[in-house]
C-alpha positions in Angstrom: 0.1 0.1 -0.2 1.4 3.5 -0.8 2.3 5.3 2.1 -0.6 8.1 0.7 -3.0 5.4 0.9 -2.0 4.1 4.3 -2.4 7.7 5.9 -6.3 8.1 4.0 -7.4 5.1 5.5 -5.8 5.7 8.4 -8.0 9.0 8.8 -11.0 7.3 7.6 -10.9 4.6 10.5 -10.1 7.5 13.0 -13.5 9.4 11.7 -15.4 6.0 11.5 -14.6 5.6 15.0 -15.3 9.2 16.2 -18.8 8.8 15.0 -19.7 5.5 16.3 -19.2 7.4 19.7 -21.6 10.5 18.9 -24.2 9.4 17.1 -27.1 10.5 19.1 -29.0 7.9 20.4 -32.6 7.4 18.9 -35.5 9.3 19.8 -38.0 8.1 22.5 -41.0 6.6 20.1 -44.3 8.5 20.8 -47.2 7.0 23.0 -50.8 7.1 22.9 -53.0 6.9 25.9 -56.7 6.2 24.8 -59.8 5.9 27.0 -63.4 5.1 25.8 -65.9 7.4 27.3 -68.3 6.2 30.0 -71.8 5.4 27.6 -74.4 7.6 27.5 -71.5 10.5 28.1 -72.1 12.1 24.3 -68.2 12.4 24.4 -66.0 10.6 22.0 -63.1 8.7 23.4 -60.1 10.0 25.1 -57.0 10.6 23.2 -53.5 12.0 24.2 -50.6 11.5 22.1 -47.1 11.6 24.1 -44.2 13.0 21.7 -40.2 13.7 22.2 -39.9 17.5 22.2 -37.1 19.6 20.6 -35.5 22.5 21.5 -36.7 24.2 18.4 -40.4 23.2 19.1 -40.1 24.8 22.7 -38.7 28.0 21.4 -38.5 30.8 24.1 -39.4 28.6 26.7 -36.4 27.1 26.8 -32.5 28.0 26.9 -29.3 26.5 27.4 -29.1 26.5 31.6 -32.2 25.7 32.0 -32.7 22.6 35.1 -33.8 20.2 32.7 -32.9 19.5 28.7 -35.6 19.4 25.9 -34.8 15.5 26.2 -36.3 15.6 29.9 -39.6 16.8 28.4 -42.6 15.7 26.4 -45.0 17.5 24.4 -48.2 15.8 25.1 -51.5 16.6 23.0 -54.8 15.8 24.1 -58.7 16.2 24.2 -60.2 18.6 26.4 -64.2 20.1 26.8 -64.1 24.0 26.0 -66.5 26.4 27.6 -68.2 26.0 24.5 -69.3 22.2 25.6 -67.4 21.1 22.4 -64.3 18.9 22.3 -61.1 20.4 21.6 -57.5 19.5 21.0 -54.9 21.2 23.5 -51.0 20.6 24.1 -49.0 20.7 27.4 -45.4 20.4 27.5 -44.0 18.3 31.0 -41.7 16.5 32.5 -41.3 13.0 30.8 -41.3 11.2 33.7 -45.3 12.6 34.5 -46.2 12.7 30.8 -48.6 9.3 31.2 -49.7 10.6 34.7 -50.5 14.1 33.2 -52.5 12.8 30.2 -54.5 10.2 32.6 -55.4 13.5 35.0 -56.9 15.6 32.2 -58.7 12.2 31.2 -60.4 12.8 34.4 -61.0 16.3 33.9 -62.4 15.4 30.2 -64.9 12.5 31.6 -66.0 15.4 34.3 -66.7 18.0 31.5 -64.9 20.7 33.3 -64.3 23.1 30.9 -61.0 24.5 29.4 -61.0 27.4 27.5 -57.5 27.3 26.0 -54.3 24.7 26.2 -51.2 26.0 24.3 -47.7 25.6 25.0 -46.3 29.2 26.5 -44.1 30.1 23.4 -47.1 30.9 21.7 -47.3 34.1 24.4 -43.4 34.5 23.7 -43.2 32.7 27.0 -44.5 35.7 29.0 -46.6 33.8 31.8 -48.4 37.3 32.6 -50.0 37.4 28.8 -50.4 33.6 29.3 -52.8 34.2 32.5 -54.2 36.9 30.8 -55.6 34.7 27.7 -56.8 32.1 30.3 -54.7 29.4 29.0 -53.8 26.4 30.5 -49.9 25.2 30.3 -47.0 24.0 31.9 -43.7 24.0 30.8 -41.9 27.7 31.2 -38.4 27.6 32.2 -38.8 30.6 34.4 -38.2 32.0 37.9 -40.9 31.4 41.1 -43.3 34.5 41.0 -41.5 37.3 42.9 -38.5 35.2 43.1 -34.9 33.9 41.8 -35.2 30.2 42.4 -36.4 28.1 39.6 -40.3 27.4 39.5 -41.3 23.8 39.3 -43.0 24.9 35.2 -39.0 25.0 34.5 -39.1 21.2 35.3 -42.2 20.5 33.3 -43.5 19.8 36.9 -46.3 22.2 37.5 -49.5 22.9 35.5 -51.5 26.1 35.9 -55.1 25.2 34.7 -57.6 28.1 33.6 -55.7 30.8 35.1 -58.6 33.9 34.9 -61.1 31.3 36.8 -58.7 30.4 39.4 -56.1 33.6 39.9 -53.0 33.9 41.6 -53.2 35.9 44.9 -49.7 37.6 46.2 -49.1 38.0 49.8 -49.8 41.5 49.2 -53.2 41.1 47.7 -52.4 41.5 44.1 -54.5 39.4 41.4 -52.5 38.0 38.8 -54.3 38.4 36.2 -55.9 41.2 36.8 -58.9 39.9 34.8 -58.9 37.0 37.2 -60.4 39.7 40.3 -63.8 38.9 39.6 -62.9 35.2 40.9 -61.2 35.8 44.1 -64.3 35.5 46.0 -64.3 31.3 46.0 -68.0 31.5 47.1 -69.3 31.2 43.6 -69.4 27.8 41.9 -68.9 29.4 38.2 -67.5 27.1 35.2 -64.0 26.7 34.9 -63.4 27.5 38.8 -62.0 24.7 41.2 -62.4 24.0 44.8 -61.4 21.5 47.4 -63.0 18.3 46.8 -64.3 18.8 43.1 -63.6 16.7 40.2 -60.6 18.7 39.0 -58.4 19.1 42.4 -58.8 15.3 43.1 -58.0 14.5 39.7 -54.5 15.6 41.1 -53.9 15.3 44.6 -55.1 11.8 44.6 -52.2 11.3 42.4 -49.9 13.3 44.8 -49.8 16.5 43.2 -49.9 19.5 45.7 -52.8 22.2 44.7 -51.8 26.0 45.3 -55.6 26.9 46.4 -54.6 25.2 49.7 -51.7 27.8 50.4 -52.2 30.7 52.7 -49.9 33.1 51.3 -50.1 33.1 48.5 -52.9 31.5 47.5 -52.7 29.9 43.7 -56.2 28.6 42.8 -54.5 27.8 39.2 -51.2 25.8 40.3 -50.9 22.1 40.5 -47.3 20.8 40.9 -45.7 17.2 41.8 -42.1 18.1 42.8 
């Protein structure tokens, strides 16, 4: 073998060996959770599809330095009942370890016909929590600090979900209501569509699975918030 040929062969061997070590692992397969509706409910089957999510898909909701990477998150597309009584599809990004559980939580809400106004991943709002809340958006992952603090929120891990943020507002220690258009719902003696109350189907769907509800907090009070640390 000529010298130049031997060198080329050696380079090819080294590059091939390097590529073997750097080939990315195959993406996790999609998973479907499908549940038949109770007889007489008038609802179609509940279907949730769980897929891997990329940094590109997460957009502004994720950046380098966040406490979890895209590979630790999943995109869940699922059925929900809207305020109009019709069935809609929504999307949540949650921690991979909780994705199936979240799909089953929202199946409970679906079969209970708990109305949700909208469910969009938060980069649709430039990852601005205030804008998402004002739009009454139900969302989960967003790499951000806790409200009024510097530590990572559980939303940054995909382990927190905010539900119907207008009907279930956040009330700060000083009494400020977020979002401001949630002020009419601070009076929790009301039983209006989309509100969450202790002991109801929505609270139970989460808490019986080990989630904590911010409506049980004393200060601040966060009626929209469920988390599983």
